[in-house]
N, C-alpha and C positions, 0 to 999 in steps of 0.2 A: 863428688858426693851424689848419691842417687836423688832423684827428684823429691822423694819423700823418705827421709832417713827413718821415719817412724814406723815404716812397714816391716822393718827387718829387726824383729825382736825375738830373743830367745831367753826367757827367764828374767828379763829386765825391762823396766819402762824406759824408753829411749830418751828422746830429747826433753820433754817438759820438766817443770821445776819441782825439785824437792826442797821444801823450805823449812828452815828453823823457825818454828812458830812460837812467838812469845805470848804468854798468857798473863793478862793483868790480874794481879791478886785481888780476889773479891768479885771480879767479873766472871772468871772461869774458875770456880773453886775446886775443880777436879784435881788439879795438881800444879805445882810450880816446878820449873826446870832449874836445876842447879848447875852452875858453871864450873863443875869439877867432875870427878869420876864417881861421885856418889850416885846411887840409884835415885832417879827423880820421881819414880811413881809411888803413889800411895793410894789408898782406897778413894774412889771418886764419888762424888755426889752430884746428882742431876740438879739443874737449876741455874739459869742464866749462863749456860755453858755452850749454847748453840752457836756454831760458826757458819755464817753465810759465805759460801764460796762463789764470789762474783767473778767468774773467770773471763778474762779478756775485756772487762768493762774499763772504759777510760776513767781517769781520776775524777773528772767533774761529775760523771754519772755515779760513781761510787759515793762521792760526797753527798750528793742529793739523796741517794738511797739510804745512807746512814741516817740522815736527818728526817726523811719523810716516812721511811718504812722500818728499817732495822732497829733503830733506837726505840720508837714507839711500840714495836712488836715484842721487844724484850730479848733480841739477839745479844749474845755476849761479845761477839767478835765478827769481823769481816776478813776474809782471806782473799788477797788480790794477786794479780799477775806479777811477774818479775819486773821491777822498776828500772833496772839497768839499761843503758843504751845497748842495742843489739844489732845484729845483721838486719839490713833492710832488704829482704829477698825480692827479686824482680817481680815475682807473682804475689808477694806479701802473704805467704803461707802462715798459718797461725803459729807454727813452731819456730819461726825465726826469732821470737823473743827469748828462746831458750839457747841462743847462741850469743853470749855476751861479747860486745866489742869494747866496752869500757865500763867502769863502775860509776860513771856519771848518772844522775837521776833524771835526765831528760831523755825521753824515748818515745816509743810507739803510742803510749797511753796518755802522754801529756808532758809538760815541762816540769822541771824541779819545783817551780812555784806552784803548779797545779797539784803536784804530789803532796807538798807541804800543806796546802790548803785542804786537801782531802783528809789527811791525818787529823788536822785540827777539827774539821767538821765532824768526823766520826768520833773522835775522843769526846768532843763536846756533846754528842748524842749518847754518850755512855757505851760506845762500841769500840773495842780494841781493834787495832789494825795489825794483821799478819801478812807478810809478803812471801812470795815464792823466792827462795834463795838458790840461785844457780851457781854453785861453788865448786863442783867437781871438775869443771872444764871451762874452756872458752870456745870461741866459734871455730867450726870446721871449715866454713866457707869464707873466702875473702870477698871484698867488695867495699861497700859504704854503709855506715850505720845510720840509724834514724836521727842522730844528732850531728851527722857529718863526719864522724871518724872514718878515716880510710884505712883499710887493712889489706896489705899485699902479701903478708906472710902470716900464716895462722899461728905461728909460734912467736909473734912479735906484736901483740896488742899493746896499747900504751901503758898498761899497768904491770906487764910481765916481760921477762926475757926468756930466751930458749932454755936457760939453766933452771927456770922455775917449773919446767914440765918433766914428766917421767920418760921423755923420749930417749934418754940414755939408759933407761931401765927396760922399757918395752916400747919399741918404735913401730908397733903394728896394732891392728884392731884385735879385740877379744876374739879368740877362736874356740876356747874350751870354757863354756859357761858353768861347768862343774868344778873348775879350778879357781878357788877364791883369790889366789895371788893374781891370776890373769884378770879376773873381774875387777880387781881393785887397782891394778897398775897399768893395764893396757888400755888402748883407746876405745871408747864406746862409739862405734860408727864413725871413726875418724875425728872425733872431737878431741882436741888436745887435752890430755889428762894432766891436771895440776899436781905438782909434787907437794901434797898436803902434809907430808912428814917434815917439811922444811919450816923452820921458825919464821923466815921472812915471808913465805907464802901464807902461813897461818896469820901473820900480822896483817897482811894485805886483805885477806878475806874478812877477818874480824873488823878491820877498818871500814870496809864497805858496809858491813852490817851495822856497825856502830854509827855510821853516818845516817842510817835510816832511823835508828833509835833516837838520835839527837833531833830528828824531825817528827817524832811522835809515834814511831812504830813500836809495837809491843811484842812482836815475835815474828817467827819465820817458819816456813815449811822447807825442809832441805831436799832439793831435787837430786835424784840419782844417788841417794845416800849409800846404797849398797856398793857403790863403786868407790867409796871413800873408806879407808880403815876406821873402825869404830874409835880407836884411840886418837886418831887425828881429829875427829869431830869433837871428842871430849876436850881436846886441847884448844880447839877453836872456840867452843862454847865457853871455856874458861876465860877467854879474852873479851867476852862481850860485856858491855856496860849494863848497869841496872837501867830499868825503864823509868819513865818520868815519875812514877809513884814509889820508886825505890825497890820494886820487886825484880826478881830475875826474869829474863826472857824465857818464855816457854818454847820448847823446841819439839817439833814433830817431823819425823823422817819418812821419806818414801823409800821403802825397801820392797821393791817389786818381787813377788814370789818367784822362787827358784831354789835350786838345791843348796846354794851357798851365796852369801853368808846368811846366818839365821837372824831373824828379826830381833831376838833377845840380846844380841850382841850390842845393840844400839840403845838399850835402856839407860845406859850410863850418861847419856847426854840429852835424852828427850823421849818422847813417845814415838810410836810407829803407827802409820796408817794401816788399818786392818782390812786388807783386801778380802779376807775370808768372810767378813760380815756381808759385804756386797754379794759375794758368791752365794752364800746360804739364803739370803733374802731373795735374790733372783730365782733360785731354784724353787723356793717355797711359793712365791707369788705366781710362778708359772705352773704350779701343780696344786698343792693344798697347804694353806698357811697354818694348818693345825700342827704341822711338823716343826713349827718355830717354838713350841712350848718350852723346850730346854735349851734354846739357843744360847750358847756361851762357850767357854773353853773346851767343854766336852765335845763340842761339834767343830773344833778346830779354830775357834776364835782366839785372838790374843787376850791376855788379861785386861780387864777394863781399866785398871790403874796404869797400864803401860801403853794404851792405844788411843786412837782417834777413829771413830767409825765413819763410814760413808756408804751411800747406796750406789753412787756413780761418780766418776770424775771425767776430766777431758780426754784422758787416754782410753778408759774402759768403755765410755759411750761410743767410741769409734771402733774399737777392736771387737765389740760384741760381747765382752765379758759380763757386763752389768746392764741393768735396766737403764733406759734413757727417756728423754722427753717424748720420743717417738712411740713409747709404750703407753702414753696417755694417762688415764686415771689409775692404771695399775702402778705406774711409777710414783704417782702422787701418794697412793695408798701405802706403798712401801716406805715412803718417807714419813708418813704419819706413824707407821709402826716403829720406825727407827727412833723418832722423837719420844715415843712413849716408853720404849723398851730399854734401850741401851743405857748402861751406866757410864760408858766412855763418852767424852764430848762428841756430839754428832755434827756432821757437816751437811748443809743443804746446798746443792749445786745448782747454779743458775748460769747457763752459758748461752751460746748462740746457735741458731738453726744451721744445719749443714747438709749438703748433698754429697760432696766428695770429702774424703778424710783430711785433705790438706786445705780445705776452704778457709779463706781469711774471714775473720769477724767483719761485720759491716765497717767499712773504712773509706777514706777519701782516695783520690788517685795516687797519692804518695804513700798509702798504707797506714796513715794515722787513723786509729780507731775512732769512729764517730760516736755521738751520744747514744746511749741505750734507749731503744724504742721497743717497749714490751709488746706492742701491737704489730711490729714488723721486724723480723730477723733475729729476735732474741727470745729466749725461753726463761721467763722470770719466775721460776718456782718459788723463790724466796718470799714473794709477796702474795702468793695464792692464799686466800682466806683459810683454806684447810690447813695450810702449813703455819701461817702466823698464829692461828688459833691454837695449834698444837704446841707451838713454842711457848705460848702463855700457859698452857696446861702443864707442860714440863716444868716451867719455872714454879708454878704453884705446887707441884708434887714435891719439889725439893729433893731431899735425900731419902725419901721413903722407898722401900724396896718394892719390886714387882710382886703382886699378890693376886689371888682369886682368878687364876687362869681357867678359862672355860672354852670348850670347843663343842657346842651343842649339835653342830652339823658340819658337813664338809665345807671348807673354805670360809667359815664364820667363826671368829674367835672374840673373846673379851678378856680383859685383864685390868687390874687396878694398881694403884700405888697406895695400898692401905686405904685409909679413910680420906686421902687427899685428892683422889680423882679416879675416874674409871673411863675406859675407852673400849669400843667394840668395832670390829672391822668386818666388812662383807666383801670378800674377793670373788663373788659370783657375778654373773651378768644379769641377775634379777634382783629386785628389792626383796628384803627379808625383814619380817617382824619376829623378834626373838626376845625372850625373857632371860635375864641374867641375875645372878646374885652379886651384891656389892657391899663393901664395907663403908661406902660413903653414907653419911647420916641421912635419915629420912628428910625429904624436902623436895622442893621444885627447883630445878637447875636449867641453865640454858646449854644448848649444844654449841660449844665454842668453835666448831668447825664450819658453822654457817652464819657467822656474825651474830650468834645468839637469837636467830630467828625462830629456831625450834626449841621447845621446852620439853623436859623429861621429868618424871616424878618417881622418886625413890620412896617406897613404902614397905616397911617390914624387911628391909634389907634386900628387896627385889626391885628390878626396874625392867620395863618392857620398852624396847627400842625399835624404831622403824629405821632400818639401815638401807640407804640407797644402794643400787647396783654399783659395784666397785667403789663403795663409799664407806663412811665411818661416822660414828657419833662419839663425842668425848665431852665430859662435864667434870666439874670440880666445885667444891664449896667456895 
């Protein structure tokens, strides 16, 4: 296997996790996923549906963030890394956690006890937990796992036998990315492709996911979902237990853009991550955000009721597709826009700083990820006051539709959610003072993006806002 299997992609996100993400009813009212072949999507409503993607954080750090930041800020859920034991790569590259060695829940981010304590802490803070589910494949590289499992044959991990793989169907890597059969039956970069059409394999995958539900997990993001036939994922989802509150797990899939398969094939078992949202947002914030006025399915986005939006993730920040923490205030502003605009559940990505694409998260000598230090080595966008303020703004806006779009000058826009809130963004390098019309009732309000230090006055349906360079103002009753 090449030093970095992630560099060789053609129409697919390679190693990281696609997870079935379960949505706790009432926390994320956008939709619930049904464990059968019914369409799971319905019209979504904003409000308490924001997902913090704390990528590669260890379990103790996630627990603390849920208690100290996410719960108080009003996040609906936290999406975390794959919890299964994985390959312990000699250089501890970040992607080794996407090569499962066993379905045990002790691994690179902590022990099973740490994991269970994390879910309890997050649930106690009102934050649902979604994990990355790596279920298309197991590890391509042999060696030793983070919990000590030894693997000498990639087709013989402890939970499967050679008969559980598609090696008898296609014993080679994918070569034609336009052939759906190859994409779903051949090996992705040498990763052993599970025979997900087999009932016994489906039972084992569901058993692994149900072991997490039993420990307080509410859902999953399915890694490499496009490499699994849609009917197989529906069958697996049908085997999932209800969550602790009696609701069905919410599932969202990673279907990396390509000619085949189409994202809508996966609506029967969950939502789909909308790569086009990040594409359009990056293009606008690197040119003129006025072009975002009609952002929606007409510009290639997935329907809000079938999707989960994101500005960036751990793959696209590395391959240059989307904005990243290295874009500074531009990336923060793009996330402010996402939280105010999208009707799909939005994700806020908080990962670690990197120089090389394969860099490990901050870890000890054995590769175990150390505690998150937002002042050193980590990018903690989830706790930025501009983001936490906008999470609260979104929750206050509830299911009100976007209204009052205005673009009075280049790279300056304003919009509202009816009378429930108004936001204005300045994507220029200079401060701007601008008047806008708003449906928010007359009165004096605070700017929720600066901890309410700034005050704004609405009079006669008009408001004049002092917008910082690459900054925003948002207020609500």
